[in-house]
N, C-alpha and C positions, 0 to 999 in steps of 0.2 A: 442729642448730639452724637458725634462719632465716638467720643470717650465714654459716654453713658452706655452706648451699645456694646462697647468692648467689656465694660464692667458687668453688664447683664449676661454676656456670654460666659464669663468666668463664674457667675453665680447660678448657672442653669444646670440642673441635673441631667446627665446624658440619657437617662431612661424615660422620665416623664416630661422632660423639656420645660419644667417649671423652676422657679426659684427654690433653692434647697429648703426642705422642711426637716428638721432634726437630722442634719447630715452626719454620716459616719464615714470613717476612713479605713481602707483596707491596707494590707501589708505592702501592696504595690504602690501605695500613696495616691490611689484614685479615690474620690469621694462620691457618695450617692445618698439620696434620701433613704432613711432607715426602712421605711415601709416599701420603697421600690426594690431595694436589694433583697429584702426578706421575701417579697413576692416572687422575685426572679429565681431565688434558690429553693422554692418549695419543691420543685422537681428537678434535681441536678441532672445534667447531661452526662451520660455514660458513667454515672456513679461518682463524678468529680464536680468540684465547685470552681468556677472560673470567673475572672473579672470581666464584666461586659465591655470594658474599655480597651484593655490590652490583651485579654484572653489568657492571662496567667492562671494556671490550673493548680488545684490542691485536692488531695484525697479527703482530708478532713475539713469540716466546715470552719472557716476562719472566725476568730473572735472579732466582733464589731465594736470598734472604739469610737465614741462620739467626737466629732471635730468641733470643739467649742469655739475656736477662733472663727471658723467659717460660719458657724451658726450665728454668732454675734454680728458678723458683717452682713449676712443675709437679712437678719431682723432689722438692722439699721437701714438697709437699702429699702425694705418694704415700708418702713415708717416714713422715710423721705418721700417715696413715691406716692403714698396715700395723702400726704399733707402738703405737697409742693404747690398745689393750685388753690388751697383753702384760704378763706378770709379768717384771720385770727381775732380773738377777743381783745378789745382795747383795755380792758380792766384787769386781766390776769397779769400777775407780777412775776412769779417764779417760772412758771411754765404756761405759755399761752395755749389755750384750747381753741379748737375751731369754733367760730361764731355761727349762730343760727338765725339771728335777726339783726337788723340795723335800724337804729333810731334816727329819723330824719331831723328831729329837733336838736338832739345832742350831737349828731353827726358821729356816732360811735357804733361799733359792732360788738355784740355780746354773745357769750356762751350761755348754755342753759342756766347755769347757777346765777350769773349776774343779770340775766334777763328776768329771772324770777324776782330778784331784789328790785329791779327797775320797775316792773309792773305793779308790785305791791305797794310801792311808794305813791301816795296820793298826788304828789307834785308832778309825777311823770305819767300819770294815768292817761292823759289826753295826748301824749306825744305819738305821732304817727310812726308805726313800725312797718318795715318792708323786708323782703328777703335780703339776705346778705349781699352786699355789693361793695366792691373795692373802689369804684368810681361813683361818687355821689353827685357829680355835675349834671347828670341827666334829670335829677329831681329838683334842680335849682333853676331860677330865672337867669337866662344868659346875660340879661342887661343889668340887673341889680344884685345878682348872686344871692337871692333870698329864696326860701323854701316856697315851692309852688303849692299854695294852699287855697286858692280861689279859682272857680271855673267861670270863664267869660262865655255867656250864652250866645252873644252876638257873633263872636269869632270862633266859638267852639274850641277854645284853647284853655290850658291850665296856666294861670299867671300868679304872680306874687302880690302882696298887699300894696307895695309901692306902685305897681303897674296900674292899679285902680285909683290911686290917689293923684299921682303926678305923671304917670306914664301914658302909653298909647291907648290904654283901655279905660281911661278916665270917662265917667258918665256912661259907661256901657252897662248893659243888663247883666249882672254877675250874681253868682250864688256859691254855695259850698261845693266841694269836690263830690260829696255824696249825692247832692241834687243833680249835678251834671252826669254822674254815672247812671242814675235812674232814668233820666231823660233819654240818654243814648241807648240804653237797653230797650226802652219801650218803643222809641220811634225810629232810630237810625238803623239798627241791625235788621229788623224784619223788612223794612223798605229796601235796604241795600241787597239783601238776599233775594228778594222777589225780582228786583231789576236784573241781578246777575243771572238768575234762572231764566228769565225771558230772553236775555242776550244770548245765552248758550243755546236755548232752543231755536231762536231765530237764525243763528249763524250756522247751525248744524245742517249740512246738505243731505238731501235724500240719497238713498243708495244708487238710484238710477243716475242722478246728476253727477254724483261722485265718480261712478264708473265711466260715464261718457267723457268727463274731463280728463281722467287718468289715461284712458285709451287714446284720446286725441293728442295729449302731450307725448305719450310714448311713440305714436306714429310720427309725430313731427321730429322727435329725436332720431328715430331710425332713418327717416328720409334725409335729414342733414348729414348723418354719418355716411350713408350710401352715396349721396351727392359728392361729398369730399373724396370718397374712395374712387368714384368714377373720374373725377378731375385728376387725382393722383395717377391713375392708370393711363389716362390720356397723356399726361406729361412724360411718364415713363416711355410710352410708345414713341413720342416725338424724339426723345433723347436717343433711343435705340436706333431709330431710322436715321437720325443725323450721323451717328457713329457709323452706321452701315454705308451711308452715302460717302462719307469721308474715306472709309476704307476701300470702297469700290473705286473711287477715283485713283487712289494710290495704286491699287492692283491693276487697274486698266492701263495706267502709265507704264507699269512694269511689263505688262503683257505686250503693249505696243513696242516697247524697246526690244523685247525678246523676238517679236515677229520680224522687226527690221533686221536684227542680227541673223535670224534664221534665213531671211531672204538673201542677205549678203553671202552667207555660207552656201546656200543652194546654188547661187551663181558660180561660186568658186568650185563647188562639186561638179557642176555641169562642165566646167572647163577641164577638171581632172578627168572626167569620163572621156571627153574628146581627146585629151592627151593619151589616155590609156588605149583608146581605139587606134590612134596613130602609132602608138608604141607596139601594138600587136602586129602591125604590118611591117615594122622595121626588121631588117635582117642583120644589122650590125650588132654584135653582142655587147660591145662597150657602150653604145648609145642606149641600148635597152636597159642596162644596169643603172646608168646614170639617171635616166628619166624615171625609172621605177622607184629608185631610192628617194628622189625628190617628191614624188607623188605620195608615197607611203608616209613620209615625214609630215606632209601637209594634212593627210587624212587623220593621223593620230593627234594632230594639234587641234582638231575641231572639238570644242568642249561639249559636254553633255548638258542639255538644257532641260530644266525641270518642266514638268507638265503643268497645264493651266490649273487643274484641281489643287495642286500643291500651293500655288500662289493664292488661291482663294481661301485657304484654311484660316488665314488671319482674319477674314471677315467674321467667321463664326467665333474665332478666338476673342474678338472684341465685343461681339454681340451677346455672348452668353452672360457676362456679368450684368449687363443692363437688363436682360430679361429676368434674371434671377432676383433682382431687387424688387420686382413688382409685388411679391408676396411679403416683403419686409415692411416695417412700419413706415419708412420713408427715407429719402436721401438726406444724409447729414453732410453739410458743407465742411470741408477741411479748413480749419482755421488755426493760425499760430497760437501757441500757448503763451499768454502774457507773463507767466511766472518764469519762463525760460529766456525771454527777450533781453538783449544787452541794453544797458542804460541809455544808449543813444538811438535805439530803435523806437519808432512811433507806430503804434497799431491803431487803425481806424477802420471804418466801414464794417462794424461788427467783427473786428479782429480778422478781417480777410484782406486787408491792405497793410503792407509794411513799407515804411520809408525811413531814411536815415537822416537824423538831425545833427546839427553841429553842437548842440548842448545836451548834457546828460538830463534824462528825465528823472523826476522824483519818485523812483521806484524802490520798493523795499528789498533789502538784501535777503537772499535765501540760497539754499543749496542747489536749486534747480537752475538758477540764472547764470548765463555766460557773463563773467565779470570783465574779461579782456577782449575776447573775440566777438565781433559784431554779427552775431548769428542768432537764430531763433528756431525752435523745434515746434512742430504742430502737436496739438493735444491728442488727436486720434491716431492710434497705431494700427498697423496691418498685421494680423495674426495668422490669417489663412486666406485661401482663394486668390482671385486676381483683382487688382485695383488699377485704376488709371485716373490721373488728374493732370491739369495743365497749370503752368505758371507763366504769367505775362509780365515782361519787363518793359516798363514805359519810361521813355526819356532817352538820355544819351547812351545808356548801356554802361560801358566801361567794365569795371571789375565786379563780378557777381558769381554766386554759386547756387545751384539748384540740385538737390539730391535727397538721399534718405540716410538714416543712421539708427543705431540702436539707442535705446533710452539710457544705456550705461555710459555713453560718451562723456568724457571729462568736460567740466564746465569752468574750472578755475585755472587761470594762467594763460600763457601764450604758447605752450608747448604743442607739438604735433598731435598729441592725444586729444586736444580740444578743437583742432582745425578740421573742417569737413574735407574728406578725401585724403588726409595725411595719416590715416591710421586704419586698422583693420575693422573698425566699427562703423565706417561711413563710406558711402559711394556718392559721387556727385559729378555734375557738369560744371566746368570752371571757365568763365570768360575772362580773358586777360588782354585788354587793349586790342580787341578785334579777334584775337586767336581764341579758339575754343578747345579745351582739353577735357578728357575723361580721367578722373582721379579716383584711385582707391589704394589704400595702404602705402601712400607716398609714391605710387607709381603712376605716371601720367602718359596718356596717349593723345597726340595731337590729331585733331579731326579736320577733314577738308571742308570746313565751313567757317563763315565769318558773320558777325552781326546777327545772331539769333535773337529774335524779339519775343518769341513764345516757345516754351519748352513743354513737351508732353512726356510724362513719366509713367511707365507701365511696370507693374510688379506682379510676377507669378510666384507666390510665396512657396508653394509646394515644389515647383520646378527649380527654384533658386535663380530666377531670372530678374534682372533689373535693366530695362531698356529706356533710352532717352531718344526723343523725336524732336525734330524741328517742325513746328506747326505753322502753316501759312494758309489762311482761309480754311478750306476743307481738305487740304492736302497734308499728308504726314510723310516726313522723310526721316528714316532711321539713321541716327547719328552714331550710337554705340550701344552695345549690350554687354553687361557683366553677367557671368555665369558662375554661381557658387554651388557646391555640393549640397549645402543646406544652410538655412538661416537659424541661428541659435536663439534669437530673441525677436520680438515684434519689431517691425520697421516703422519709423516715424518720418514723415516729410520734414525736410530741413531747408533753411534759406540763409543766404547772406546777401542783403540788398545791394544795389549798385552804389558806388561812391558819388552820388549826386544828391545832396540833401534837399534840393528844392523841387526837382521835377521827376526824378526816377522813383519808382516804387514797384513792388512785386505783388501781384494779385493771385491768390490761390483758388482754383476751382476744382471741385471733386466730381468725378463722373464714374460711378460704380458700373 
């Protein structure tokens, strides 16, 4: 037990790590075995004698005083340890000595002294003796509770006298225990050993067969692993190409819009050139100044348009994370953490679907769970690199939130510290009756979009960027971007499902 271990620690010599033998005590009140401390002090260090426990030094060798109380405690502990599992003599009165034999007839265990008296008495000479045993039921008939003193040859069992007279072994071929032992030794053991030897020899494969089987099994395992790896790489490739196609469509739409804008500006510039040519031919000074001023103002108002390569950088930006995960163990789907979900939130589809119920769920109370705010945090956090996932809102929409937060966000109560977007530990997209807002630190930005049914979230942890997109088919439309100097904690996807308990739910998909 734990208490017994503590007592043993207190009775252990720090030098030999055994129970104290003839313990002595020093002036510093530390105790050691007398032989251990004398052996340690045979060659004093630097001409001084020090305590091995506290290192207290003295020029003269200390006088060793025997610790009588500790010696008595150690002796009693050793006595208890040596006799706690022993079977004691049933005939000893003052002090019970350990027994060495048990009489099956008398059902008593005896020490050497009482065993001698027992065997010398002619009345007990034929009593069967066995090794000491605390439980005698193994030597008795389970049906009649009598001593097993007869051997049934038909059933090869030890039985009692009543079994042969009125029990199941009546009229069986029976004999004494000694006869049964002799028969078993002569017939049973040699035959059984020979059969076991033949079985072992017959079942042992040759070295060639064993090697072929092992090699074939290893090849099959290697083939299965590489087949799984190839399938994983193919899935990764498809995901990357889907992301590239989606980004390509978005970039092409942006490029077409820029081309149309440039064509409009080019027509305006051609008109300006025509006006300048006519201006050059004018002789009136006032007309020249007026036309020149108007033309210069127009020329300065033409915005600088980014180049096509700048627009295409987002393609690589989204493709890199997908390519990088090919060398990883595999994609892990982002799923809400059930331990953080509010009591009215129902998680299904392997914890990837969240819906709002009218009734509270029988969930255990813990420090991680939102007790008032109907929100949930995902179990996987983003600590580095770039991550992208999508959240689908199915149903009437209404009021919902999709975003990220630190794990340290408050969970208890209805204060702003617990609400997504109302504190400095969370960022989110907030849909409120058709209007969509970007929220962070209780500051909102109204976005020119309504009825978003699928939200894409992009996080660049090192760059301090959180971007929200509206996803429609393969097209992405940037809604808002939060830019922070740095993130002080890992970011966790967070959700507040729509207020429609029957039809609306949010589904989280992770695309690294």
